[in-house]
C-alpha positions in Angstrom: 0.0 0.0 0.0 1.2 3.5 -0.9 -0.2 6.5 0.9 1.2 10.0 0.9 0.6 13.7 1.1 2.7 16.2 -0.8 2.7 20.0 -0.8 2.3 22.2 -3.8 5.8 23.8 -3.3 9.2 22.1 -3.1 9.8 23.2 0.5 10.1 20.4 3.0 9.4 17.8 0.2 12.7 16.0 1.0 11.8 15.8 4.7 8.3 14.6 3.9 9.4 12.0 1.4 11.9 10.6 3.9 9.2 10.2 6.5 6.9 8.5 4.0 9.6 6.2 2.8 9.9 4.9 6.4 6.1 4.7 6.8 5.4 3.0 3.5 8.3 0.6 4.2 6.8 -0.3 7.5 3.4 -0.8 6.1 4.5 -3.0 3.2 6.9 -5.0 5.2 4.4 -5.9 8.0 1.2 -5.9 6.0 -1.2 -4.7 8.6 0.9 -2.3 10.6 -0.5 1.2 10.7 2.3 3.8 11.1 2.0 6.3 13.9 0.7 9.8 13.3 3.5 12.2 12.2 3.4 16.0 12.7 4.9 18.3 10.0 5.3 22.1 10.3 4.4 23.8 7.0 5.5 27.1 5.5 3.1 29.9 5.0 3.9 29.7 1.3 2.4 26.3 1.0 -0.9 26.6 -1.0 -1.9 23.0 -1.9 -1.6 19.4 -0.7 -2.3 16.1 -2.4 -3.7 13.2 -0.4 -3.3 9.9 -2.3 -4.1 6.3 -1.5 -2.8 3.5 -3.7 -3.5 -0.2 -3.2 -5.2 -1.2 -6.4 -4.5 -0.5 -10.1 -2.0 2.4 -10.5 -4.2 4.2 -13.0 -7.2 4.1 -10.6 -5.5 5.8 -7.6 -7.5 8.6 -6.1 -6.0 11.9 -5.1 -7.7 14.6 -3.1 -6.2 18.0 -3.6 -6.7 20.6 -0.9 -5.9 24.2 -1.9 -5.6 27.3 0.3 -6.0 30.7 -1.2 -3.4 32.6 0.8 -4.8 36.0 0.0 -8.4 35.2 1.1 -7.7 32.3 3.5 -10.3 30.1 1.8 -10.1 26.4 1.2 -11.2 24.1 -1.7 -11.1 20.4 -2.4 -11.1 18.5 -5.6 -10.4 14.8 -6.6 -8.6 13.1 -9.4 -8.9 9.4 -10.4 -5.6 8.5 -12.1 -4.9 11.4 -14.3 -8.6 12.5 -14.8 -10.4 15.1 -12.7 -13.7 13.7 -11.3 -14.5 16.5 -8.9 -13.3 20.1 -9.5 -12.2 22.2 -6.6 -15.2 23.2 -4.4 -15.4 25.3 -1.2 -14.7 23.9 2.2 -15.5 25.5 5.5 -18.0 26.0 8.3 -19.6 28.9 10.1 -20.6 29.1 13.8 -22.2 31.8 15.8 -18.7 32.6 17.1 -16.6 32.6 13.9 -16.7 32.4 10.1 -14.4 29.5 9.4 -14.7 29.7 5.7 -12.3 32.6 5.2 -9.2 34.2 6.8 -7.7 30.8 7.5 -3.9 30.1 7.9 -2.3 26.7 8.2 -0.9 25.7 11.6 0.3 22.2 10.6 -0.9 18.7 9.7 -0.6 15.1 10.5 -0.8 12.0 8.3 -1.5 8.4 9.1 -2.6 5.2 7.4 -5.9 3.8 8.8 -6.6 0.1 8.8 -9.8 -1.2 10.5 -11.0 -4.7 10.5 -14.7 -5.2 11.4 -17.6 -7.5 10.9 -21.2 -6.7 10.3 -24.5 -8.6 10.9 -25.9 -7.4 7.5 -24.8 -6.1 4.2 -23.0 -7.0 1.0 -19.9 -8.3 2.8 -19.9 -9.4 6.4 -16.1 -9.4 7.1 -14.4 -6.2 6.0 -11.0 -4.5 6.0 -11.0 -0.7 5.6 -7.8 0.9 4.5 -7.5 4.6 4.1 -5.0 7.5 4.1 -6.0 10.2 6.5 -4.6 13.7 6.6 -5.5 16.1 9.4 -5.0 19.8 8.6 -5.1 22.4 11.3 -6.1 26.0 10.5 -6.6 29.1 12.5 -7.8 32.6 12.1 -5.8 35.6 13.3 -8.2 35.9 16.3 -7.3 32.4 17.4 -10.5 30.5 16.2 -9.5 27.1 15.0 -10.7 24.6 12.4 -9.3 21.1 11.8 -10.1 19.5 8.5 -9.8 15.7 8.2 -9.5 14.2 4.7 -9.6 10.5 4.1 -8.8 8.8 0.8 -9.3 5.1 0.0 -9.5 2.8 -3.1 -13.2 3.5 -3.4 -13.6 7.2 -2.5 -12.8 10.1 -0.4 -14.4 12.0 2.5 -13.8 15.0 4.7 -15.1 16.3 7.9 -14.5 19.2 10.3 -13.4 19.2 13.9 -13.9 22.3 16.1 -11.6 22.0 19.0 -12.5 23.1 22.5 -14.9 22.0 25.1 -17.4 24.9 24.9 -20.8 24.5 23.3 -20.8 25.4 19.7 -23.7 26.5 17.4 -23.2 25.8 13.7 -25.0 28.2 11.3 -24.0 26.4 8.1 -21.3 24.9 6.0 -19.6 26.1 2.8 -19.1 22.4 1.8 -19.8 21.6 -1.8 -19.0 19.2 -4.6 -18.2 20.6 -8.0 -19.2 18.0 -10.7 -18.2 18.7 -14.3 -21.2 20.3 -16.0 -21.6 17.7 -18.7 -21.6 14.7 -16.2 -24.6 12.4 -16.5 -26.6 12.5 -13.2 -29.2 10.3 -11.6 -30.9 12.5 -9.0 -33.8 12.3 -6.6 -35.7 15.5 -5.5 -35.2 15.8 -1.8 -37.9 14.7 0.6 -37.1 13.9 4.3 -38.3 10.3 3.8 -36.3 9.8 0.5 -39.4 8.3 -1.2 -39.1 9.8 -4.7 -38.0 8.2 -8.0 -34.7 9.3 -9.6 -34.4 11.1 -12.9 -31.5 10.9 -15.4 -30.2 14.3 -16.3 -26.8 16.2 -16.3 -25.0 17.9 -13.5 -25.6 21.4 -14.9 -28.9 20.6 -16.6 -30.7 19.4 -13.5 -33.5 21.9 -12.4 -32.7 24.2 -9.5 -33.7 22.7 -6.2 -32.6 20.4 -3.4 -31.6 16.8 -4.1 -31.4 13.8 -1.7 -28.5 11.5 -1.1 -27.1 9.4 -2.5 -26.7 11.3 -5.8 -24.9 9.5 -8.7 -22.8 11.1 -11.5 -20.9 9.7 -14.4 -17.7 11.6 -15.1 -15.9 10.1 -18.1 -15.0 6.6 -17.2 -15.7 7.2 -13.5 -18.8 7.2 -11.3 -19.2 9.5 -8.3 -21.8 8.8 -5.6 -22.3 11.7 -3.2 -23.6 11.0 0.3 -22.7 11.5 4.0 -21.6 9.2 6.8 -21.6 9.1 10.6 -24.6 11.3 11.2 -26.1 11.2 14.7 -27.6 13.5 17.3 -24.6 15.7 17.7 -25.5 17.2 14.3 -28.2 17.2 11.6 -28.5 15.6 8.2 -28.1 17.4 5.0 -29.1 17.5 1.3 -27.6 18.9 -1.9 -28.7 22.4 -3.0 -28.3 23.1 -6.8 -28.6 26.1 -9.1 -29.5 25.3 -12.7 -26.7 25.7 -15.2 -24.0 24.8 -12.7 -22.3 21.6 -11.7 -22.0 22.7 -8.1 -23.9 20.9 -5.4 -23.8 22.6 -2.0 -24.3 20.9 1.3 -27.4 22.4 2.9 -28.1 21.4 6.5 -31.6 20.4 7.7 -31.5 23.0 10.6 -30.6 26.7 10.5 -28.8 26.3 13.8 -27.1 23.2 15.2 -26.1 23.2 18.9 -23.5 20.7 20.1 -21.1 20.3 23.0 -17.5 20.6 22.0 -15.2 19.4 20.7 -17.5 19.0 17.6 -16.8 16.5 14.9 -19.1 16.8 12.0 -20.4 14.0 9.7 -18.3 12.9 6.7 -19.0 14.6 3.4 -18.5 11.5 1.3 -17.9 10.7 -2.4 -17.7 7.0 -3.4 -15.6 7.0 -6.6 -14.5 4.4 -9.1 -15.8 2.3 -12.0 -19.4 1.2 -11.6 -18.5 -2.1 -9.9 -16.3 -0.3 -7.4 -19.1 2.1 -6.5 -21.7 -0.6 -6.3 -19.6 -2.9 -4.2 -18.3 -0.2 -1.9 -18.6 -0.3 1.9 -17.0 3.2 2.3 -20.0 4.7 4.1 -19.8 1.9 6.8 -16.0 2.1 6.8 -16.2 5.8 7.8 -18.7 5.1 10.6 -17.9 4.5 14.3 -17.4 0.9 15.3 -20.2 -1.2 16.8 -21.7 0.0 20.1 -23.2 -3.5 20.7 -20.6 -5.8 22.3 -22.5 -9.0 22.0 -24.2 -9.5 18.6 -25.1 -13.2 19.1 -28.8 -12.3 19.4 -29.0 -10.5 16.1 -30.3 -12.6 13.3 -31.3 -11.2 9.9 -33.8 -13.1 7.9 -36.8 -13.4 5.6 -40.1 -11.8 6.6 -43.7 -12.5 5.7 -45.3 -9.1 5.5 -49.1 -8.8 4.9 -49.6 -5.1 4.4 -49.9 -5.3 0.6 -52.0 -8.4 0.9 -54.8 -6.8 3.0 -53.6 -3.4 4.4 -55.0 -2.4 7.8 -57.7 -5.1 7.9 -55.1 -7.8 7.6 -53.2 -6.3 10.6 -56.3 -6.3 12.7 -57.1 -9.9 11.9 -55.6 -12.6 14.2 -56.6 -15.2 11.7 -54.8 -13.5 8.8 -51.6 -13.0 10.9 -51.7 -16.7 12.0 -51.9 -17.6 8.3 -48.8 -15.6 7.5 -47.0 -17.2 10.5 -48.0 -20.6 9.2 -46.6 -19.7 5.8 -43.3 -18.6 7.4 -43.1 -21.8 9.4 -43.9 -23.9 6.3 -41.0 -22.3 4.3 -38.3 -21.8 7.0 -38.7 -18.0 7.0 -37.6 -16.5 10.3 -40.1 -13.7 10.8 -43.6 -12.4 10.3 -44.2 -8.6 10.5 -47.5 -7.2 11.8 -48.0 -3.7 10.5 -50.1 -0.7 11.4 -53.5 -1.7 12.9 -52.6 -4.3 15.4 -52.6 -1.9 18.4 -56.4 -1.7 18.2 -56.5 -5.4 19.1 -55.7 -7.3 22.3 -54.4 -10.6 20.8 -50.7 -9.8 20.2 -49.4 -11.9 23.1 -51.5 -14.8 21.8 -50.0 -14.4 18.3 -46.5 -14.3 19.6 -47.0 -17.6 21.5 -48.6 -19.1 18.4 -45.6 -18.1 16.3 -43.0 -19.2 18.9 -44.5 -22.8 18.9 -43.9 -22.8 15.1 -40.3 -21.5 15.2 -41.3 -18.0 13.9 -40.5 -14.6 15.5 -42.9 -11.6 15.4 -41.9 -8.1 14.4 -44.2 -5.2 15.3 -44.9 -1.9 13.5 -44.9 1.3 15.6 -45.3 5.0 14.9 -42.2 6.8 16.1 -44.3 9.1 18.3 -45.2 6.0 20.3 -41.6 6.0 21.4 -40.6 9.7 21.4 -40.2 10.1 25.2 -38.1 8.2 27.6 -41.1 7.1 29.6 -42.9 5.8 26.4 -39.8 4.0 25.4 -39.4 2.3 28.7 -43.0 1.3 29.0 -43.6 0.2 25.4 -40.3 -1.6 24.8 -40.5 -3.4 28.1 -44.0 -4.6 27.2 -43.3 -5.9 23.7 -40.1 -7.5 25.0 -42.1 -9.3 27.8 -44.5 -10.5 25.1 -41.6 -12.1 23.2 -41.5 -9.8 20.1 -38.2 -10.0 18.3 -38.1 -6.4 16.9 -39.8 -3.3 15.6 -40.6 -1.6 12.4 -40.6 2.1 13.3 -42.2 4.5 10.9 -42.8 8.1 9.9 -39.8 9.9 11.3 -39.8 12.0 8.2 -37.0 14.4 9.2 -33.2 15.0 9.0 -33.2 17.5 11.8 -30.8 17.2 14.7 -33.7 16.7 17.1 -34.8 13.6 15.1 -31.2 12.2 15.0 -31.1 12.6 18.8 -34.2 10.5 18.9 -32.5 7.9 16.7 -29.7 7.8 19.2 -32.1 7.2 22.1 -34.2 4.5 20.4 -31.2 2.7 19.1 -29.7 2.5 22.5 -33.0 1.5 24.1 -33.7 -1.3 21.6 -30.2 -2.6 21.8 -30.4 -2.8 25.6 -33.5 -5.0 25.2 -32.2 -7.0 22.3 -34.9 -5.8 19.9 -34.2 -5.7 16.2 -35.1 -2.6 14.2 -36.2 -1.7 10.7 -36.8 2.0 10.1 -39.5 3.2 7.6 -40.3 6.8 6.7 -36.7 7.4 7.6 -33.5 8.9 6.6 -30.9 6.9 4.6 -28.2 4.7 6.2 -25.2 6.7 7.2 -23.1 3.8 8.5 -25.8 3.1 11.1 -25.6 -0.7 10.5 -21.9 -0.8 11.5 -22.4 1.3 14.7 -25.8 -0.3 15.6 -25.7 -3.8 14.1 -29.3 -4.6 15.2 -30.6 -2.2 12.5 -31.7 -4.8 9.9 -32.9 -2.4 7.2 -34.2 1.1 6.4 -36.7 2.2 3.8 -35.8 5.6 2.4 -36.7 4.4 -1.1 -39.5 4.8 -3.6 -40.4 1.1 -3.1 -42.9 -1.5 -4.2 -45.6 -0.2 -1.9 -45.9 2.8 -4.3 -47.6 0.4 -6.7 -46.0 1.4 -9.9 -42.2 1.7 -9.8 -40.8 2.2 -13.2 -38.2 -0.2 -14.6 -35.8 2.7 -14.9 -36.0 3.3 -11.2 -35.9 -0.4 -10.4 -32.6 -0.7 -12.3 -31.1 2.5 -10.9 -31.5 1.6 -7.2 -28.6 -1.0 -7.1 -26.2 1.9 -8.1 -27.7 4.5 -5.8 -29.8 4.0 -2.7 -28.7 0.4 -2.1 -25.0 1.2 -2.2 -25.1 3.0 1.2 -26.9 0.3 3.2 -29.7 -2.1 3.5 -32.8 -1.1 1.5 -36.3 -2.3 2.4 -37.9 -2.2 -1.0 -40.5 -5.0 -0.1 -40.5 -7.0 -3.3 -42.8 -10.0 -4.3 -46.1 -8.2 -4.0 -47.5 -10.0 -7.0 -51.1 -9.3 -6.0 -50.7 -5.5 -5.7 -50.5 -2.5 -7.9 -48.9 -2.3 -11.4 -45.8 -4.4 -11.4 -43.5 -3.6 -14.3 -41.0 -6.4 -13.7 -41.6 -9.9 -15.1 -42.0 -12.7 -12.5 -38.3 -13.8 -13.0 -37.1 -10.2 -12.6 -39.2 -9.7 -9.4 -37.7 -12.9 -8.0 -34.2 -11.6 -8.9 -34.8 -8.6 -6.7 -34.3 -10.9 -3.7 -30.6 -11.0 -4.8 -30.2 -7.7 -6.6 -31.4 -5.7 -3.6 -29.6 -6.2 -0.3 -31.6 -6.0 3.0 -31.0 -7.7 6.3 -34.7 -8.1 6.6 -36.2 -9.0 3.3 -39.8 -8.0 3.8 -41.5 -10.1 1.1 -44.9 -8.5 0.3 -46.8 -11.3 -1.4 -50.0 -12.9 -0.4 -50.0 -16.5 0.6 -52.1 -17.3 -2.4 -49.7 -15.5 -4.8 -46.7 -17.4 -3.4 -48.5 -20.8 -3.6 -49.5 -20.1 -7.2 -45.7 -19.9 -8.0 -44.0 -23.0 -6.6 -40.6 -22.4 -8.3 -40.6 -18.9 -6.8 -41.3 -20.4 -3.4 -38.5 -22.9 -3.8 -35.9 -20.2 -4.7 -37.1 -17.9 -1.9 -36.7 -20.8 0.6 -33.0 -21.0 -0.4 -32.0 -17.3 -0.8 -30.3 -15.8 2.3 -30.4 -12.1 3.4 -26.8 -11.6 4.4 -23.7 -12.1 2.2 -20.0 -12.9 2.4 -19.2 -11.3 -1.0 -20.9 -9.2 -3.6 -20.0 -8.7 -7.3 -21.5 -6.4 -9.9 -21.2 -8.5 -13.0 -22.7 -6.0 -15.4 -25.2 -3.2 -15.6 -25.9 0.5 -16.1 -28.2 2.8 -14.1 -31.7 2.8 -15.6 -30.9 -0.1 -18.0 -30.2 -3.2 -15.9 -28.1 -4.9 -13.3 -26.6 -8.3 -12.9 -25.4 -9.0 -9.3 -23.8 -12.0 -7.8 -23.7 -12.6 -4.1 -21.9 -15.4 -2.2 -23.2 -16.9 1.0 -20.8 -19.6 2.2 -19.9 -21.8 -0.8 -23.0 -21.0 -2.9 -23.5 -18.1 -5.2 -26.8 -16.4 -6.0 -27.2 -14.3 -9.1 -30.0 -11.8 -9.8 -30.5 -10.1 -13.1 -33.1 -7.4 -13.9 -33.4 -5.3 -17.1 -35.4 -2.3 -18.2 -35.4 -3.6 -21.8 -38.8 -3.2 -23.6 -38.3 -6.3 -25.8 -37.1 -9.9 -25.3 -33.3 -10.3 -25.2 -30.6 -12.8 -24.3 -28.5 -12.0 -21.2 -24.9 -13.1 -21.4 -23.1 -13.4 -18.1 -19.4 -14.3 -17.9 -18.7 -16.8 -15.1 -15.2 -15.7 -14.4 -16.1 -14.7 -10.8 -16.4 -18.4 -9.9 -13.4 -20.5 -8.7 -11.8 -23.3 -10.6 -13.6 -26.5 -11.3 -17.1 -27.3 -12.4 -20.2 -25.7 -11.1 -23.9 -26.5 -11.1 -26.2 -23.6 -12.1 -29.9 -23.7 -11.5 -31.6 -20.8 -13.4 -35.1 -19.5 -12.9 -36.4 -17.6 -15.9 -39.7 -16.5 -17.5 -41.6 -19.1 -19.5 -44.8 -18.9 -21.4 -46.8 -20.1 -18.3 -44.7 -18.8 -15.4 -41.3 -19.5 -14.0 -39.1 -22.2 -15.6 -36.1 -23.9 -14.0 -33.1 -24.8 -16.2 -29.9 -26.5 -14.9 -26.5 -26.8 -16.5 -22.9 -27.6 -15.6 -20.2 -24.9 -16.4 -16.8 -23.6 -15.3 -15.4 -20.1 -14.9 -14.4 -19.9 -18.6 -18.0 -20.2 -19.7 -20.7 -17.6 -20.4 -24.2 -18.1 -19.0 -26.8 -17.2 -21.6 -30.4 -16.7 -20.5 -33.4 -15.6 -22.7 -35.4 -12.8 -21.0 -38.7 -11.1 -21.7 -39.5 -7.4 -21.7 -38.9 -6.0 -18.2 -37.4 -9.4 -17.5 -34.4 -11.0 -15.9 -33.5 -14.2 -14.1 -32.4 -15.6 -10.8 -29.8 -18.3 -10.4 -28.3 -20.5 -7.7 -24.8 -21.9 -8.2 -23.0 -24.6 -6.3 -20.1 -27.0 -6.8 -20.9 -29.8 -9.3 -20.5 -33.0 -7.4 -21.2 -36.6 -8.5 -24.8 -37.4 -7.8 -25.8 -33.8 -7.0 -29.1 -32.9 -8.7 -29.8 -29.6 -7.1 -28.1 -26.7 -5.3 -31.0 -26.6 -2.8 -30.2 -27.3 0.9 -32.7 -28.8 3.3 -35.3 -26.4 4.8 -37.3 -27.2 7.9 -40.9 -27.3 6.7 -43.7 -27.2 9.2 -47.0 -28.5 7.7 -49.0 -25.8 6.1 -52.6 -26.2 7.3 -55.9 -24.3 7.5 -58.9 -24.4 9.8 -62.2 -22.9 8.6 -65.4 -22.5 10.7 -68.8 -21.7 9.2 -70.7 -19.5 9.5 -68.4 -16.7 10.7 -71.4 -14.9 12.2 -74.9 -16.0 13.1 -77.9 -14.5 14.8 -80.2 -16.6 17.0 -83.1 -16.2 19.4 -83.0 -17.7 22.9 -84.0 -21.4 22.8 -83.0 -22.0 19.2 -80.1 -23.8 17.5 -77.2 -22.9 15.2 -75.5 -25.3 12.8 -71.7 -25.0 12.9 -69.1 -26.8 10.7 -65.3 -27.0 11.1 -62.8 -28.2 8.5 -59.1 -28.8 9.1 -57.0 -29.3 5.9 -53.3 -30.1 5.2 -52.3 -27.9 2.3 -48.6 -28.7 2.1 -45.7 -30.5 3.7 -47.8 -33.2 5.3 -48.6 -35.6 6.7 -49.8 -34.6 10.2 -50.5 -37.0 13.0 -53.2 -37.2 15.7 -55.5 -34.6 14.2 -58.6 -33.6 16.1 -61.3 -31.1 15.3 -63.8 -30.1 18.0 -66.6 -27.6 18.5 -66.8 -25.9 21.9 -69.8 -23.9 23.1 -70.0 -21.1 25.6 -70.7 -22.0 29.2 -74.4 -23.0 29.7 -74.8 -23.8 26.0 -74.7 -27.4 24.7 -73.3 -29.1 21.5 -74.6 -32.2 19.7 -71.9 -34.1 17.8 -69.0 -31.7 17.0 -65.8 -33.8 17.1 -63.7 -35.7 14.5 -60.3 -37.5 14.7 -57.7 -38.9 12.3 -54.5 -40.7 13.1 -52.8 -39.3 10.1 -53.7 -36.7 7.4 -51.7 -36.6 4.2 -51.1 -33.4 2.1 -54.4 -32.5 0.5 -56.6 -34.4 3.0 -59.2 -32.8 5.2 -61.0 -33.6 8.5 -64.5 -32.1 9.0 -67.0 -32.0 11.9 -70.5 -30.7 12.0 -72.3 -29.7 15.2 -75.7 -28.4 16.4 -75.2 -25.7 19.0 -78.1 -25.2 21.4 -78.8 -21.6 22.6 -80.3 -21.7 26.1 -83.6 -20.0 26.7 -82.0 -17.6 29.2 -79.0 -16.7 27.0 -77.7 -13.2 27.6 -78.2 -10.7 24.8 -75.2 -9.9 22.7 -72.4 -11.8 21.0 -71.3 -15.3 22.2 -68.2 -17.2 20.9 -68.5 -20.8 19.6 -65.0 -22.0 19.2 -63.8 -24.6 16.7 -60.4 -26.1 17.7 -58.0 -28.3 15.7 -55.0 -30.0 17.3 -52.3 -32.0 15.5 -48.7 -33.0 15.5 -46.0 -32.3 12.9 -43.9 -35.2 11.7 -40.6 -35.7 13.4 -41.3 -33.7 16.5 -40.0 -35.0 19.8 -42.3 -36.7 22.2 -43.7 -34.4 24.9 -43.8 -31.4 22.7 -47.3 -29.8 23.0 -49.6 -30.4 20.0 -50.0 -27.7 17.4 -53.3 -25.8 17.7 -55.6 -23.8 15.5 -58.7 -22.0 16.7 -61.5 -20.3 14.8 -64.6 -18.5 16.2 -68.2 -18.5 15.2 -69.8 -15.3 16.7 -73.5 -15.9 17.6 -75.5 -12.8 18.3 -78.5 -13.1 20.6 -80.7 -10.1 20.0 -83.1 -8.7 22.6 -86.8 -8.8 21.6 -88.4 -5.7 20.1 -85.0 -4.3 18.8 -83.6 -4.1 15.3 -80.1 -2.9 14.6 -79.4 -0.4 11.8 -76.5 -2.5 10.6 -78.9 -5.4 9.9 -81.2 -3.3 7.7 -80.8 -2.6 4.0 -79.5 0.8 3.1 -81.6 2.9 0.8 -78.8 5.4 0.3 -75.1 5.4 1.3 -72.1 7.6 0.9 -68.8 7.6 2.8 -65.6 9.7 2.9 -63.3 6.7 2.3 -64.3 3.2 1.4 -67.8 1.8 2.1 -69.8 2.3 5.3 -69.0 -0.8 7.4 -71.6 -2.9 9.3 -70.5 -4.0 12.8 -66.9 -2.9 12.3 -65.0 0.4 12.1 -64.2 2.0 8.8 -61.1 0.6 7.1 -61.0 3.2 4.3 -60.6 0.7 1.5 -62.7 -2.4 0.8 -65.8 -3.9 2.5 -65.0 -5.8 5.6 -61.5 -4.2 6.2 -62.4 -2.5 9.4 -61.7 -3.4 13.0 -63.9 -3.7 16.1 -66.1 -0.7 16.9 -64.2 0.8 19.9 -64.6 4.2 21.6 -62.4 5.1 24.5 -61.6 1.5 25.3 -65.2 0.2 25.1 -65.9 -2.3 22.4 -69.3 -2.6 20.9 -70.9 -5.6 19.1 -73.1 -3.8 16.6 -73.1 -0.6 14.8 -71.8 1.4 11.7 -68.3 2.5 10.9 -68.1 5.7 8.8 -65.5 8.2 7.6 -66.6 11.8 7.3 -68.2 13.1 5.2 -70.7 10.2 5.3 -74.4 9.5 5.3 -76.7 6.4 5.5 -80.4 6.2 5.1 -82.8 3.3 6.0 -86.5 3.1 5.4 -88.2 2.3 8.7 -91.8 2.9 7.6 -92.9 4.5 11.0 -92.5 1.1 12.7 -90.2 2.4 15.5 -90.4 5.0 18.3 -86.8 5.3 19.5 -83.4 5.4 17.9 -80.5 4.9 20.3 -76.7 4.8 19.8 -73.3 5.6 21.3 -71.3 7.8 19.0 -67.7 8.9 18.9 -64.3 8.7 17.1 -63.0 5.2 16.8 -59.9 4.3 18.9 -58.0 3.2 15.8 -57.4 6.9 15.0 -53.9 8.0 16.0 -54.0 11.5 14.5 -56.2 14.5 15.0 -59.9 14.0 14.1 -63.0 16.1 14.6 -66.5 14.9 13.7 -70.1 15.9 14.2 -73.0 13.3 14.3 -76.5 14.2 13.0 -79.7 12.2 13.1 -82.4 13.2 10.5 -86.0 12.0 10.1 -87.5 12.4 6.7 -85.0 15.1 5.9 -85.5 17.1 9.2 -82.7 17.4 11.8 -83.7 15.5 15.0 -80.4 15.9 16.9 -76.8 17.0 16.5 -73.8 16.4 18.7 -71.1 18.9 19.5 -67.7 18.5 17.8 -66.1 15.2 19.0 -62.5 14.2 19.0 -60.5 11.1 19.9 -60.2 12.4 23.5 -64.0 12.5 24.0 -66.0 9.7 25.6 -68.9 8.2 23.6 -72.0 10.3 23.5 -75.3 8.5 24.1 -78.1 9.4 21.7 -81.8 8.7 22.4 -84.0 10.1 19.7 -87.8 10.0 19.3 -88.4 8.6 15.7 -92.2 8.1 16.0 -93.8 8.2 12.6 -90.5 8.6 10.7 -90.5 6.9 7.4 -86.8 7.4 6.4 -84.0 7.6 9.0 -80.7 9.3 8.0 -77.5 9.1 10.0 -74.9 11.7 8.9 -71.3 12.5 9.9 -69.6 15.8 9.0 -66.2 17.1 9.6 -65.6 19.2 12.7 -63.6 21.9 10.9 -60.0 20.5 10.5 -60.4 18.5 7.3 -61.6 14.9 7.0 -58.3 13.1 7.5 -58.6 10.4 10.2 -62.3 11.2 10.8 -63.3 7.6 11.6 -66.8 7.9 13.2 -68.6 5.1 14.9 -72.4 4.7 15.5 -72.0 2.0 18.2 -75.0 -0.2 19.1 -77.2 1.8 16.7 -80.6 0.3 17.4 -84.3 0.9 16.7 -87.0 0.1 19.2 -90.2 -1.2 17.9 -93.2 1.0 18.6 
């Protein structure tokens, strides 16, 4: 390794070269020895310094050139790769409320050292890493004594700089002069800045991009080099930043998220970072992590990345409120060896989470829980909430909607990361900033969103094929692929499968429905094999916006993912020279006329893999050593039997002294057989059941076991809902004796109505309109499809019957003068987490009968008792209370009509 700094004049060059000869000799001779820091006093005539790092190809060496304008005392930095300029000189400096450290600077001296750091990560493109960099520290001062240290690091894959403000006093930063000067004609792939980084990128030029703010990471092509601009080591001592740009110029200036940043001295700012090299060097780079502080978690044995079954795009909020749906996703994870199931926004309105976690634990699956960041924004909330979910047995959290790069938010990141690490809870951030080396410092961070991902419903192929070279370079990216049932998917099935390799994420939150997976058995088989962490990553070919072919190694197997933005069929040609010597088996998944097709072949590193692809297509491949008798690269996966239990009807209404017919069916869908299967119908206390049980010693895949029962409602049954429970118990093959039987449970809800009462939710609507989605019967409003609401719940009280609306809404029923009273409890449903204001109105034949005051989520339910004698048409209306209709979920709980 060669690393040196030289001045722009000949003074002291001989002394400097002598020092470096000794340092370089020590480094080369001992391999891993880092030479001690050396101090050199500089002449006032020195105006420039080159910081160079050479370990790779001589023509690829990077040189950062720092210049001091002696007349003005201003600094600028530029970068060359080999003999070509990739970043022209751009301003350097910082301003505080005490001093302008962008001008009037003079050099006091500098030190130089070689940096070698060896570290391991729990996630990422390469778990074991060696970071080698040349670091130069320049010390400047103003005539009044105010000091500024500038640290410059150069490595094989980029350069970075940061400021240090010495002294222990509190310092307030007002801004930075920091900028990057990209050649005007450089091709650029830029994303308009938003604090959640969820915008697509556009191809333009450095000077031709519209004026505005752009988010990191920003990619430029300068001749044969690529430059990716970003930042590293951002935490609560500072704020995040973005790139401000004026049209017609290649200058991109660092603009801080806050106008004032207060910090205790000495202040060390984040690294202003440029990943530089050919496209493979940039894509494979770990520079952002290399610059970050080392792990603050001493014992990482509890941290396990993995595949996640995620149900949001398969049912949205309704799926999160359904225990049955979440158990179904747990069952699928268990059947395919996936480590986790994530329950997203909506579960907090229910009380069954501890039950689900125990259900999952019995099946070898861990549960992850969604939370809004405001649920955890105080120390008291963090202590109470995190202790609770840890006691339940949750494995980690998906925390959402931070939506800020301000210093205050980064201080919150510091707090939540420490609190979750203490409790051994894994973390995935959504609605977040980008990774700034966070996964090195806090290795329990499995992924971050900060991407225009699959949940947007229509991601262009251009953006799909730009992300490997931009966002995913700087850290794990939770794109959430595999949502075949959702939105407009522009990738082919093979290309979508390939994203499990092309995109790196410690948690791969797969977004498909169980039905979509099961309709694609070859996709299931590949996903069962693909890991989520890697020992080595190679970019085999690609270009931003056109396509990417990525190979990743886990142990002694290689996985290849290829995705293209081509609008016509093509043949992809992939040289196999990244493989070791000998023969290799290659199992390829590609698009066929009726779905995915698997091809296998034997090849060596001198061969070229050719695969036909469709428009928007690609392929996925699994590669292993070709051994005698080996017919697949697959490794064994622990499959739990995939089973279902259904109970019909889901709901029933009965009078006292009558009966209800109930049927329960247990079926083995996959990975059977199961043993000792029982299905039983259990009635509430005081009720009786005729028949209602069935048994099978063994049930093969595809077999079912059904029982039918007559449930007798006692004459003195209490009014309201009663649960008739259908249970199924069974044992998986190969389980040890004494292990408790596996158990499914489904509920038939039987409503016993009081005499002389009709519920509005049981009557036909003659007119209906709703702010979002349909008006729901006996559930709250879910905003989308019929039946996607949760329980009707106001201030902690759950109601069996009623209507769920979203302002502005109205329902009319024809009652023909048959009733004398309308009664209900009304209020904002507990599922609302934001502000909401609603007003309830009851109208009879178009005339207002009663109106409530404005109600909010903080208000208790209001009891309504309205005379409706002689009314032919009853209308229930909800209007906004004055702040807009967002979150205006309004419940008419126990809305009933009394017969005259």
